[in-house]
C-alpha positions as CSV (number, residue, x, y, z in Angstrom):
1,M,0.0,0.0,0.0
2,K,1.4,3.5,-0.8
3,K,2.3,5.8,2.0
4,S,0.0,8.3,0.5
5,T,-2.9,6.1,0.3
6,F,-2.5,4.7,4.1
7,L,-2.2,8.6,5.2
8,L,-5.4,9.6,3.3
9,G,-7.2,6.7,4.9
10,A,-5.9,7.2,8.2
11,G,-6.3,10.9,8.3
12,L,-10.3,10.4,7.1
13,G,-10.7,7.4,9.8
14,A,-9.2,9.8,12.5
15,I,-11.7,12.6,11.5
16,M,-14.7,10.5,11.1
17,L,-14.0,9.0,14.3
18,V,-13.5,12.2,16.5
19,A,-16.6,13.7,14.7
20,A,-19.0,11.0,15.3
21,T,-18.0,11.1,19.2
22,S,-18.8,14.9,19.3
23,G,-22.2,15.0,19.3
24,A,-25.6,13.4,20.3
25,N,-26.5,12.8,16.7
26,A,-25.6,12.9,13.0
27,Q,-27.8,16.0,12.6
28,S,-25.8,18.0,15.1
29,W,-22.3,16.8,13.4
30,A,-23.7,17.9,10.1
31,D,-24.8,21.3,11.1
32,N,-21.2,22.3,12.2
33,T,-19.6,20.8,9.1
34,T,-18.5,22.4,5.7
35,V,-17.4,20.6,2.3
36,S,-15.6,22.9,-0.1
37,G,-13.5,22.2,-3.2
38,R,-11.6,23.7,-6.2
39,M,-10.1,22.8,-9.3
40,Y,-7.6,24.0,-11.8
41,Y,-7.5,22.6,-15.2
42,D,-6.7,23.8,-18.7
43,V,-6.9,23.1,-22.4
44,T,-3.4,24.1,-24.1
45,G,-1.1,23.6,-26.8
46,I,2.7,23.5,-25.7
47,T,5.5,24.1,-27.7
48,R,9.1,23.1,-26.3
49,K,12.6,23.7,-28.0
50,V,16.0,23.4,-26.8
51,D,18.8,25.3,-28.6
52,G,15.9,26.3,-31.4
53,V,15.1,22.5,-32.2
54,T,11.6,21.0,-30.8
55,S,12.4,18.5,-28.6
56,D,10.8,16.7,-25.4
57,A,14.7,16.5,-24.2
58,A,15.5,18.1,-20.4
59,G,17.5,20.5,-21.8
60,L,18.2,23.4,-19.2
61,G,15.1,22.8,-17.2
62,A,12.3,24.6,-18.8
63,A,9.0,22.6,-17.9
64,G,6.7,21.1,-20.4
65,T,6.2,18.4,-23.1
66,N,5.1,19.2,-26.7
67,G,1.6,18.5,-27.7
68,T,-2.1,19.4,-27.1
69,G,-4.0,18.1,-24.7
70,F,-6.4,18.7,-21.2
71,D,-5.1,18.9,-18.0
72,I,-6.1,18.8,-14.4
73,K,-3.3,20.8,-12.5
74,R,-4.9,20.5,-9.0
75,F,-8.3,19.1,-7.5
76,Y,-8.7,20.1,-3.8
77,V,-11.7,18.8,-1.6
78,G,-11.6,20.1,1.7
79,I,-13.8,19.0,4.8
80,D,-14.0,21.5,7.9
81,H,-15.7,20.5,11.1
82,K,-16.3,23.0,14.3
83,F,-16.2,21.1,17.7
84,T,-16.5,24.1,19.7
85,D,-15.7,27.9,19.3
86,L,-12.2,27.2,20.6
87,I,-11.4,23.8,18.7
88,S,-12.1,22.8,14.9
89,T,-10.4,20.7,12.3
90,N,-9.7,20.4,8.4
91,I,-8.9,17.7,6.1
92,T,-8.1,18.6,2.5
93,T,-7.0,16.3,-0.4
94,D,-4.8,17.1,-3.1
95,F,-5.4,15.3,-6.5
96,Q,-2.7,15.4,-9.2
97,Y,-1.0,13.7,-12.1
98,S,2.4,12.3,-11.0
99,S,4.8,11.6,-14.0
100,G,7.1,9.4,-11.9
101,V,4.5,6.7,-12.1
102,S,2.4,7.9,-14.6
103,A,-0.8,8.0,-12.8
104,T,-2.9,10.2,-10.8
105,E,-2.5,10.3,-6.9
106,V,-4.3,11.6,-4.1
107,Y,-2.4,13.3,-0.9
108,L,-3.6,14.6,2.2
109,K,-2.3,18.6,1.8
110,K,-3.9,19.8,4.9
111,A,-5.0,17.5,8.0
112,Y,-4.7,19.5,11.5
113,I,-6.8,20.5,14.5
114,D,-7.2,24.3,15.1
115,F,-7.2,25.8,18.4
116,N,-8.4,29.3,18.1
117,F,-7.8,31.1,21.0
118,D,-8.2,34.5,19.8
119,P,-8.1,36.7,16.9
120,R,-4.4,37.1,17.5
121,V,-3.4,33.7,18.5
122,D,-4.4,30.6,16.3
123,L,-2.5,27.2,16.8
124,K,-2.8,24.3,14.1
125,V,-1.2,21.1,14.8
126,G,-0.7,19.2,11.7
127,S,-0.4,19.8,8.0
128,N,-1.3,23.4,7.3
129,D,-0.6,26.2,4.9
130,M,3.1,27.3,5.1
131,P,3.2,31.3,6.0
132,W,4.6,32.4,2.5
133,I,3.2,30.7,-0.4
134,P,-0.3,30.6,0.2
135,Y,-0.4,34.4,1.2
136,A,1.7,35.2,-1.9
137,E,-0.9,33.5,-4.1
138,N,-3.9,35.2,-2.2
139,I,-2.2,38.5,-3.4
140,Y,-1.5,37.4,-6.9
141,G,-5.0,36.3,-7.7
142,N,-4.2,33.9,-10.4
143,R,-2.9,30.5,-8.9
144,Y,-4.9,28.7,-11.3
145,V,-3.0,30.0,-14.2
146,E,0.5,29.5,-12.9
147,K,2.1,29.1,-9.5
148,T,3.8,32.1,-7.5
149,L,7.4,32.9,-7.7
150,I,8.9,30.2,-5.2
151,D,6.7,27.9,-5.8
152,R,7.4,27.8,-9.8
153,M,10.9,27.8,-9.1
154,G,11.0,25.1,-6.4
155,F,12.4,27.2,-3.7
156,G,9.5,26.7,-1.0
157,T,6.3,24.6,-0.6
158,S,3.0,25.5,0.3
159,A,2.1,23.1,3.4
160,D,4.1,20.8,5.9
161,W,3.8,18.8,8.7
162,G,4.3,20.6,12.3
163,L,3.0,23.5,14.5
164,H,1.4,26.5,13.0
165,A,0.8,29.6,14.6
166,G,-0.7,32.9,13.5
167,G,-2.8,35.8,14.1
168,N,-4.0,39.4,13.2
169,F,-4.1,42.7,15.0
170,G,-6.8,45.2,14.0
171,A,-10.0,44.8,12.2
172,P,-10.3,45.2,8.2
173,A,-12.1,48.7,8.2
174,D,-8.9,49.7,10.1
175,D,-6.3,52.0,8.5
176,L,-3.4,49.4,9.5
177,T,-3.7,45.7,10.1
178,V,-1.0,43.3,11.1
179,S,-0.8,39.7,10.5
180,Y,1.9,37.1,11.1
181,A,2.4,33.4,10.6
182,V,5.1,31.1,11.7
183,S,5.6,27.4,11.3
184,A,7.9,24.5,12.6
185,I,7.8,22.0,10.3
186,N,9.4,18.7,9.5
187,G,10.6,20.1,6.1
188,N,9.9,17.3,3.6
189,G,6.5,19.3,2.4
190,Y,3.1,17.7,2.8
191,K,3.6,14.7,1.0
192,N,6.3,13.2,3.2
193,P,5.6,13.6,6.7
194,S,8.7,11.7,8.1
195,R,10.6,13.4,11.0
196,T,14.4,14.1,10.9
197,K,16.8,15.3,13.6
198,A,15.7,18.8,13.6
199,M,12.7,21.2,12.7
200,D,12.9,23.7,10.3
201,F,11.1,27.0,10.6
202,E,9.3,29.3,8.2
203,G,7.7,33.1,9.1
204,R,6.2,35.8,7.7
205,V,5.0,39.3,9.0
206,S,2.7,41.2,6.8
207,A,0.5,44.6,6.7
208,V,-2.2,46.3,5.1
209,V,-2.3,49.8,4.9
210,Y,-5.7,51.5,3.9
211,G,-7.3,48.5,3.0
212,Q,-5.4,48.2,-0.2
213,Y,-1.5,48.5,0.3
214,N,0.1,45.2,1.3
215,F,3.6,44.7,2.8
216,A,5.3,41.5,3.7
217,L,8.5,40.4,5.0
218,G,9.3,36.3,5.4
219,G,11.9,33.9,5.6
220,Y,12.7,30.3,6.1
221,T,15.7,28.2,7.7
222,G,16.5,24.5,8.0
223,E,17.5,21.5,6.5
224,L,14.7,20.6,4.3
225,G,14.2,17.4,6.3
226,Q,17.4,15.9,5.1
227,Q,19.3,15.8,8.3
228,T,19.4,12.6,10.3
229,I,22.0,11.0,12.7
230,S,23.6,9.2,9.7
231,V,23.2,11.6,7.2
232,P,24.9,15.2,8.2
233,T,23.9,18.3,6.5
234,P,27.1,20.5,6.2
235,Q,24.8,23.3,4.8
236,K,21.7,24.9,6.0
237,A,18.9,26.1,3.5
238,S,17.8,29.6,4.0
239,R,15.4,32.2,2.0
240,L,14.4,35.9,2.6
241,D,11.0,36.7,0.9
242,A,9.7,40.3,0.4
243,L,6.2,41.6,-1.3
244,A,4.7,44.8,-1.9
245,A,1.2,45.3,-3.7
246,W,-1.7,47.3,-4.1
247,V,-4.9,45.6,-4.2
248,G,-8.2,47.1,-4.7
249,D,-11.8,46.8,-6.4
250,Q,-10.1,47.7,-9.8
251,G,-7.4,45.2,-10.0
252,R,-3.9,44.7,-8.3
253,V,-0.3,45.4,-8.7
254,G,2.7,43.9,-7.3
255,V,6.1,42.6,-6.9
256,E,7.6,39.5,-5.2
257,Y,11.1,39.2,-4.3
258,F,13.1,36.3,-3.1
259,S,17.0,35.3,-2.2
260,A,18.1,31.9,-1.0
261,N,21.1,30.0,0.0
262,D,21.6,26.3,-0.5
263,Y,17.6,26.1,-1.0
264,S,17.6,21.9,-2.1
265,S,18.1,18.5,-0.7
266,A,21.1,18.1,-2.5
267,L,22.6,21.5,-1.4
268,V,22.1,21.0,2.4
269,K,24.1,17.7,2.0
270,A,26.8,19.2,-0.1
271,T,30.0,21.2,0.8
272,T,29.7,23.6,-2.2
273,P,27.6,26.5,-1.6
274,D,25.3,27.9,-3.9
275,K,22.9,31.0,-4.2
276,A,19.7,32.1,-6.0
277,D,17.5,35.0,-6.2
278,G,14.8,36.7,-8.3
279,Y,11.7,38.8,-8.6
280,S,8.2,38.5,-10.2
281,A,6.0,41.6,-11.1
282,F,2.6,40.9,-11.8
283,G,-0.8,43.1,-12.6
284,T,-4.4,42.6,-13.4
285,Y,-7.1,45.4,-14.6
286,R,-10.7,44.5,-14.4
287,F,-13.0,46.2,-16.9
288,N,-16.0,45.1,-15.2
289,H,-17.8,42.4,-13.4
290,D,-17.3,39.7,-16.1
291,W,-13.9,40.7,-17.9
292,S,-10.3,41.6,-16.8
293,T,-6.8,41.3,-18.1
294,F,-3.3,40.1,-16.5
295,A,0.2,40.0,-17.1
296,R,3.3,39.0,-15.2
297,I,7.3,38.9,-15.6
298,D,9.6,36.7,-13.8
299,N,13.3,37.0,-13.7
300,V,15.4,34.7,-11.6
301,K,19.2,33.6,-11.0
302,P,18.4,30.1,-9.9
303,T,22.1,29.0,-9.1
304,K,24.2,31.8,-9.0
305,L,27.5,30.3,-7.8
306,L,27.7,27.0,-9.4
307,T,26.0,28.1,-12.7
308,P,26.3,32.1,-12.8
309,T,25.2,32.5,-16.3
310,K,22.1,30.6,-15.9
311,T,18.9,32.7,-15.9
312,D,15.2,31.7,-16.0
313,K,12.7,34.3,-17.5
314,Y,9.0,34.0,-17.7
315,Y,6.1,35.8,-19.0
316,N,2.4,35.4,-19.2
317,L,-0.3,37.6,-20.6
318,G,-4.1,36.9,-20.8
319,V,-7.7,37.8,-20.5
320,T,-10.2,36.5,-17.9
321,Y,-14.1,35.9,-18.5
322,S,-15.5,35.4,-14.9
323,A,-18.6,33.6,-15.9
324,F,-19.9,33.1,-12.6
325,K,-19.1,33.5,-9.0
326,N,-15.8,31.3,-8.4
327,V,-15.8,30.1,-12.3
328,D,-13.1,31.9,-14.2
329,F,-11.8,31.1,-17.6
330,S,-8.5,32.9,-19.0
331,L,-7.3,32.7,-22.4
332,T,-3.5,32.8,-21.9
333,A,0.0,32.8,-23.4
334,K,3.0,32.0,-21.7
335,H,6.8,32.0,-22.3
336,E,9.4,30.4,-20.6
337,E,13.3,31.0,-21.3
338,V,16.1,29.3,-19.8
339,T,19.8,30.1,-20.8
340,A,22.9,29.4,-19.9
341,S,26.8,29.1,-21.1
342,T,28.5,25.9,-20.4
343,G,31.0,23.6,-21.6
344,T,34.4,23.8,-23.0
345,P,34.8,25.8,-25.1
346,I,31.9,28.1,-23.6
347,V,28.7,27.6,-25.6
348,A,25.4,29.3,-24.9
349,H,22.4,27.4,-24.7
350,K,18.5,28.0,-24.5
351,T,15.5,26.1,-23.6
352,T,12.6,27.7,-24.4
353,N,8.6,26.8,-23.3
354,D,5.5,28.1,-25.0
355,E,2.1,27.5,-23.9
356,V,-1.1,28.9,-25.2
357,G,-4.7,27.9,-24.1
358,V,-7.2,28.1,-21.7
359,F,-6.8,27.9,-17.9
360,A,-9.9,27.6,-15.7
361,Q,-10.9,27.3,-12.4
362,F,-14.1,26.5,-10.6
363,R,-14.6,26.7,-6.6
364,Y,-17.6,25.6,-4.1
């Protein structure tokens, strides 16, 4: 039995057992339970070239495989149950296609007990959202079209197993509201709950000024779940995050930046250091209730010391039709370009990935 299947069954069983014993009858349980879901899907055509020649080869790392087809990128189903004003729980499944086994798989993305002591002090135990990526996704607003900067480049994860605390100071109507989030986690991501010698830490402090101007700073430090008694980690992964954005009724515009050191499972076990940094600038303009347009530019140096000439540039541009509440269709063009000069004698190489089609989401 696969570990992911076992974890899913165990999590569902635990939630149902606790819920079944928490009330006098099934009706009282149902009254305090909600079910939600969201799906990201697309119909697109991809053209991938390595040094100008159409190819499915690995190249320099630009993602994608040539062809036209339908993809379900993500399908989440969430179950929330409230036991008391203090204690609640959530379980969220994550459906995706795994190229490693050429089959679809279902994971537990979130499974936690929530102790909501106060709006300023909320504690979650289990697998939950990490402080940075879900926050950046909410500001960006177009996650179904593309992952945000550090998620797209593999310099962070959206959820992990551990202890998660957060809170808010101020009301939405206030001129200034401040929030925080901090997590002590295993470091392997939500698909791998195994423990190691030490836990990793990620945190964020953010503020909203006059209800529209958003500012945030965050960071990560740890061994990414690689340190054990038998496997030393000479280096420690670290990451600095920053974001500034305006979000209003007419649209949004913002920029996200990161700087990372030794941020991979291989690098923390290596003795040769590496660095990375990059930024993402994005914007959305809403013409009316139904129609909007958006654009984004990413520029990343993913390995500044080991391959200093390597650069990843990414662009997208699209038009969105919001057919119903929580149902969106976006005609989108994407372009990714990864370049580097390698070899002896030095030769410049380029991998490009172009994708055009309709990206969509629905939520309930």
